[in-house]
Structure formats: structure tokens, C-alpha cells
C-alpha positions as CSV (number, residue, x, y, z in Angstrom):
1,X,-156.9,218.8,-106.2
2,X,-159.4,216.0,-106.7
3,X,-160.1,213.4,-104.1
4,X,-159.9,210.1,-105.9
5,X,-161.9,207.1,-104.7
6,X,-158.7,205.1,-104.4
7,X,-157.6,207.2,-101.5
8,X,-159.7,205.0,-99.3
9,X,-156.9,202.4,-99.7
10,X,-154.6,204.6,-97.7
11,X,-157.1,205.1,-95.0
12,X,-157.9,201.4,-94.8
13,X,-154.2,200.5,-94.4
14,X,-153.7,203.1,-91.6
15,X,-157.0,202.1,-89.9
16,X,-156.0,198.4,-89.7
17,X,-153.1,199.2,-87.5
18,X,-155.3,200.9,-84.8
19,X,-158.4,198.8,-84.7
20,X,-158.7,195.8,-82.5
21,X,-158.6,192.4,-84.1
22,X,-161.9,191.2,-85.3
23,X,-163.6,194.6,-85.4
24,X,-165.4,195.4,-88.6
25,X,-163.8,198.0,-90.9
26,X,-166.6,199.7,-93.0
27,X,-164.4,200.4,-96.0
28,X,-167.4,200.4,-98.3
29,X,-168.5,203.6,-96.6
30,X,-165.4,205.4,-98.0
31,X,-166.4,204.5,-101.5
32,X,-169.9,205.7,-100.9
33,X,-168.6,209.0,-99.7
34,X,-166.0,209.6,-102.4
35,X,-167.7,208.2,-105.5
36,X,-171.1,209.8,-104.8
37,X,-169.8,213.1,-103.5
38,X,-171.4,212.4,-100.1
39,X,-169.2,213.0,-97.1
40,X,-171.7,211.5,-94.6
41,X,-170.3,208.0,-94.8
42,X,-166.8,209.3,-94.4
43,X,-167.8,211.2,-91.3
44,X,-169.5,208.1,-89.9
45,X,-166.4,205.9,-90.3
46,X,-164.2,208.7,-88.8
47,X,-166.4,210.4,-86.2
48,X,-163.5,212.3,-84.8
49,X,-161.4,214.6,-86.9
50,X,-160.8,214.3,-90.6
51,X,-158.1,216.6,-91.8
52,X,-157.0,216.9,-95.4
53,X,-153.9,218.7,-96.7
54,X,-154.5,219.3,-100.4
55,X,-152.1,221.0,-102.9
56,X,-154.9,223.3,-104.3
57,X,-157.5,223.6,-101.6
58,X,-155.0,223.8,-98.7
59,X,-156.0,222.6,-95.3
60,X,-159.5,221.1,-95.0
61,X,-160.9,220.9,-91.4
62,X,-164.4,220.5,-90.1
63,X,-167.5,218.8,-91.4
64,X,-168.7,221.7,-93.5
65,X,-165.4,222.1,-95.3
66,X,-165.1,218.4,-95.8
67,X,-168.6,218.2,-97.5
68,X,-167.8,221.1,-99.8
69,X,-164.5,219.5,-100.7
70,X,-165.9,216.1,-101.5
71,X,-168.8,217.6,-103.5
72,X,-166.5,219.9,-105.6
73,X,-164.1,217.1,-106.4
74,X,-166.9,214.7,-107.4
75,X,-167.9,217.2,-110.1
76,X,-164.2,217.7,-111.1
77,X,-163.6,214.0,-111.5
78,X,-166.8,213.4,-113.5
79,X,-166.0,216.3,-115.9
80,X,-162.6,214.8,-116.7
81,X,-163.7,211.1,-116.8
82,X,-161.1,210.4,-114.2
83,X,-159.9,207.0,-113.1
84,X,-156.9,205.7,-111.1
85,X,-154.8,202.7,-110.8
86,X,-152.8,201.7,-107.7
87,X,-149.0,201.7,-108.1
88,X,-147.8,200.6,-104.6
89,X,-148.7,200.8,-100.9
90,X,-146.4,201.2,-98.0
91,X,-147.5,200.8,-94.4
92,X,-145.8,201.1,-91.0
93,X,-147.6,201.6,-87.7
94,X,-150.6,203.9,-88.0
95,X,-149.4,205.5,-91.3
96,X,-149.9,204.3,-94.8
97,X,-148.7,205.7,-98.2
98,X,-150.6,204.8,-101.4
99,X,-149.2,205.7,-104.8
100,X,-151.6,206.2,-107.6
101,X,-151.6,207.0,-111.3
102,X,-154.6,209.0,-112.4
103,X,-155.9,209.0,-115.9
104,X,-157.7,212.2,-117.0
105,X,-159.3,213.4,-120.2
106,X,-158.2,216.8,-121.3
107,X,-159.1,218.3,-124.7
108,X,-159.6,214.7,-126.0
109,X,-156.2,213.6,-124.8
110,X,-155.3,211.3,-122.0
111,X,-153.2,212.8,-119.2
112,X,-151.3,210.6,-116.8
113,X,-150.9,212.1,-113.3
114,X,-148.9,210.5,-110.5
115,X,-150.1,211.1,-106.9
116,X,-149.1,209.9,-103.5
117,X,-151.5,210.0,-100.5
118,X,-150.4,209.6,-96.9
119,X,-153.1,208.5,-94.4
120,X,-152.2,208.7,-90.8
121,X,-154.3,207.6,-87.9
122,X,-153.4,207.6,-84.2
123,X,-156.7,206.2,-83.1
124,X,-159.8,204.6,-84.6
125,X,-161.8,207.9,-84.7
126,X,-159.6,210.4,-86.6
127,X,-157.5,210.4,-89.7
128,X,-155.2,212.9,-91.5
129,X,-154.7,212.8,-95.3
130,X,-151.7,214.4,-97.0
131,X,-151.6,214.5,-100.8
132,X,-148.4,215.0,-102.8
133,X,-148.0,215.6,-106.5
134,X,-146.9,217.9,-109.2
135,X,-149.7,220.0,-110.7
136,X,-147.7,220.4,-114.0
137,X,-149.6,217.5,-115.7
138,X,-153.0,219.2,-115.2
139,X,-152.3,222.9,-115.6
140,X,-148.8,223.2,-117.0
141,X,-147.5,225.2,-114.0
142,X,-145.3,224.6,-111.0
143,X,-146.8,225.6,-107.6
144,X,-144.8,226.3,-104.5
145,X,-146.2,223.9,-101.9
146,X,-145.6,225.2,-98.4
147,X,-144.4,222.7,-95.7
148,X,-147.0,220.4,-94.2
149,X,-144.8,218.8,-91.6
150,X,-141.9,220.1,-89.5
151,X,-138.5,218.5,-89.8
152,X,-138.3,215.3,-87.8
153,X,-135.7,213.1,-86.1
154,X,-136.3,210.0,-88.3
155,X,-133.9,209.4,-91.1
156,X,-133.8,206.5,-93.6
157,X,-131.0,204.0,-93.4
158,X,-129.3,201.5,-95.6
159,X,-129.5,202.2,-99.4
160,X,-132.0,204.9,-99.0
161,X,-129.8,206.7,-96.5
162,X,-126.9,206.4,-99.0
163,X,-129.1,207.8,-101.7
164,X,-130.0,210.8,-99.5
165,X,-126.3,211.4,-98.6
166,X,-125.4,211.4,-102.3
167,X,-128.3,213.7,-103.2
168,X,-127.2,216.2,-100.5
169,X,-123.6,216.1,-101.7
170,X,-124.5,216.3,-105.4
171,X,-122.5,213.1,-106.2
172,X,-124.0,211.6,-109.4
173,X,-121.8,208.5,-109.4
174,X,-122.6,207.7,-105.7
175,X,-126.4,208.1,-106.3
176,X,-126.3,206.0,-109.4
177,X,-124.5,203.3,-107.4
178,X,-127.5,203.0,-105.1
179,X,-129.6,201.7,-108.0
180,X,-129.8,198.2,-109.4
181,X,-128.7,197.7,-113.0
182,X,-132.2,198.2,-114.3
183,X,-133.4,200.5,-111.6
184,X,-135.2,203.7,-112.4
185,X,-136.1,207.2,-111.2
186,X,-139.4,208.7,-112.1
187,X,-139.9,212.4,-112.0
188,X,-143.0,213.9,-110.4
189,X,-144.4,215.2,-113.7
190,X,-145.3,211.8,-115.1
191,X,-144.3,208.3,-116.4
192,X,-142.9,209.8,-119.6
193,X,-140.1,211.3,-117.5
194,X,-138.6,208.1,-116.3
195,X,-134.8,207.4,-116.3
196,X,-133.8,203.7,-116.3
197,X,-130.4,202.1,-116.2
198,X,-127.0,203.4,-115.4
199,X,-126.5,205.7,-118.4
200,X,-129.9,207.4,-118.1
201,X,-129.6,207.8,-114.4
202,X,-126.1,209.3,-114.6
203,X,-127.2,211.7,-117.3
204,X,-130.3,212.8,-115.3
205,X,-128.6,213.3,-112.0
206,X,-125.6,215.1,-113.6
207,X,-128.1,217.6,-115.0
208,X,-129.8,217.9,-111.6
209,X,-126.5,218.8,-110.0
210,X,-125.4,221.5,-112.5
211,X,-126.9,224.2,-110.2
212,X,-123.8,224.2,-108.0
213,X,-124.2,221.1,-105.9
214,X,-126.7,218.7,-104.4
215,X,-130.3,219.0,-103.3
216,X,-131.0,219.8,-99.6
217,X,-134.0,218.1,-98.0
218,X,-135.4,218.3,-94.5
219,X,-136.6,214.9,-93.5
220,X,-140.0,215.0,-91.9
221,X,-141.4,211.5,-91.7
222,X,-140.3,208.0,-92.7
223,X,-142.6,205.1,-93.5
224,X,-140.7,201.9,-94.1
225,X,-142.1,198.4,-94.5
226,X,-138.8,196.8,-95.4
227,X,-139.3,196.8,-99.1
228,X,-140.4,200.3,-99.7
229,X,-139.4,203.4,-97.9
230,X,-141.5,206.6,-98.2
231,X,-139.8,209.9,-97.1
232,X,-141.8,213.0,-96.5
233,X,-139.6,216.0,-96.8
234,X,-139.2,219.8,-97.3
235,X,-136.9,220.8,-100.1
236,X,-134.9,223.8,-99.0
237,X,-131.9,224.0,-101.4
238,X,-131.0,223.1,-105.0
239,X,-127.3,223.4,-105.7
240,X,-126.1,226.8,-104.5
241,X,-129.7,228.2,-104.5
242,X,-131.8,228.5,-101.4
243,X,-135.4,227.7,-102.0
244,X,-138.6,228.5,-100.0
245,X,-139.3,225.3,-98.2
246,X,-141.5,223.0,-100.3
247,X,-143.3,219.8,-99.3
248,X,-142.9,216.5,-101.1
249,X,-142.5,212.8,-100.7
250,X,-140.4,210.2,-102.4
251,X,-140.8,206.4,-102.4
252,X,-137.9,204.1,-102.7
253,X,-138.3,200.4,-103.6
254,X,-135.5,197.9,-102.8
255,X,-134.7,194.9,-104.8
256,X,-133.6,191.4,-103.5
257,X,-129.9,192.6,-103.5
258,X,-130.7,195.6,-101.4
259,X,-130.3,198.1,-104.2
260,X,-133.0,200.4,-105.5
261,X,-135.2,199.1,-108.3
262,X,-137.3,202.2,-108.3
263,X,-137.5,205.7,-106.9
264,X,-140.6,207.9,-107.4
265,X,-140.9,211.5,-106.4
266,X,-144.0,213.6,-105.8
267,X,-143.5,217.3,-105.5
268,X,-143.7,220.5,-107.5
269,X,-140.2,221.8,-106.9
270,X,-138.7,223.6,-109.9
271,X,-135.0,223.5,-110.6
272,X,-133.4,226.9,-110.6
273,X,-132.4,228.5,-113.9
274,X,-128.6,228.3,-114.2
275,X,-127.2,231.0,-116.4
276,X,-124.2,230.0,-118.6
């Protein structure tokens, strides 16, 4: 999984929360490390531990692994003429979630690839990155992503909590009622799979719940800035089918009336095949 230069935005947001006011924050060093394939600047900014949880490479720890990872992904990005644009950022405490849309060149065609990066820092020396996405846009396959986090005690409230309850129950009408009139849900596999408005949302969620009920998630971590709420989870059930626990994240954006104007998921969970 490539390390995009824009990931520095997640680290910057998390780092701001744990650094004393007025201290310099050498964000430029991130760009040097990630765009030039040189991990030295990254190690300088975070002299403690840098841990990366990557969908393809797995868990990256230690300076040697970090250097190899950054160098490999620099070549990967260059080969595919990769660029990214920021979608949204959510910050709470020492944790930040940055949503990105990557643009890649594949066989002369542009591929759009949604990703979400969580950067979590408990002090000003160490950082943990957790990347979430579907790999379907880049290789045409679904990959089982083992859990990164254990189930936690934090659960979203208000409209996001109502959405989660409806998702668990498999209640399409209730989940649609959590969205504003023009609200949308974007699937993990890309912006072409976006369902906007009451009719499209009801049709989409009704199809999702045909496997015998709702979708069961273990809630692991909640990052909520009052406008957006990011929920890291493990998906363990789809309808009547138990699944191997799989890591993902969803970001919910509230409108002025408190209803959802957007929900964006980042995982590689595949719906079970329901036989007629």
C-alpha cells in the first residue's frame, strides 16, 4: 500500500495536540521523507517509535523497516504517476483522521482510490499510522484485513449512534432516516459507487440487508470533532453470516440540522453470496 505525501496532514493534526504552544512543528520534513523516499527526516521529527499498519505490507516497526517501506512506495507512486487530493480531516485529542482520494494511472486509464489515514500520537516523540481502504480499485480483489484494534468502550452518539443501531438491526428505513434529503453514502471501492438521496439510499441498504439481517460491527475507536465522526471498527457479521473480523473505518458528516450529509466507508469487507 503506497505511502502518499498527503499522509503528513494526519500526523500534523495529531502532533499539534501534544506539542506545547509556540514550539516549531517541522512539517516540511515529512514532505522531504515521503516525496523523496528518504525516511531520515521522518525519523528526525518522530525520534521515538513510528509504527505503520498498512493493508499490504502489514505492520511496519523499526527504522530499517520504515526506510524500506518509504523507498518501496516512492517507486510505486512514481511508476503510477500518483497524486492525491484531501477530502476531509477530523481531529480529536491526539488522534487525527485524514480522508484522501488518490488518482493513479493504470494502463492509460485514471483510477480513483479512496483512502483514510489515522495518525495517533500520545506524546511528541512517537506516532502510529493506520491506513484503511479497499484494494479493489488497484488490483480487482477483496482482501481480508485482520483487526488492528481491539473492541473499545467508546460508541458514537446522536445521529451516528442511530445509524449504527439501524445498521446492526438491518432496518433500511431507519438508516435512511438518519440522512438529510440530499445526503449520500459512498462505498469503499470508489466515488462511482455513491448513493445519494432517499430513493438511492433505500435501494442500496435494502440490498445490503438481503443476507438475513444487519451488519455487525465491533466499535474500536471514535474520533469526533462535532461535525465529523470517524469510527474505527471490526466487521464481524453480515446478515446471518459470521465473518472473520475485518478492520475498517467509516466517517460520518453531520449537516446543520444534525442529520447526515455524508457517510464514507473504507474497508475491504465483501458481502456474502446469498443463494436464491
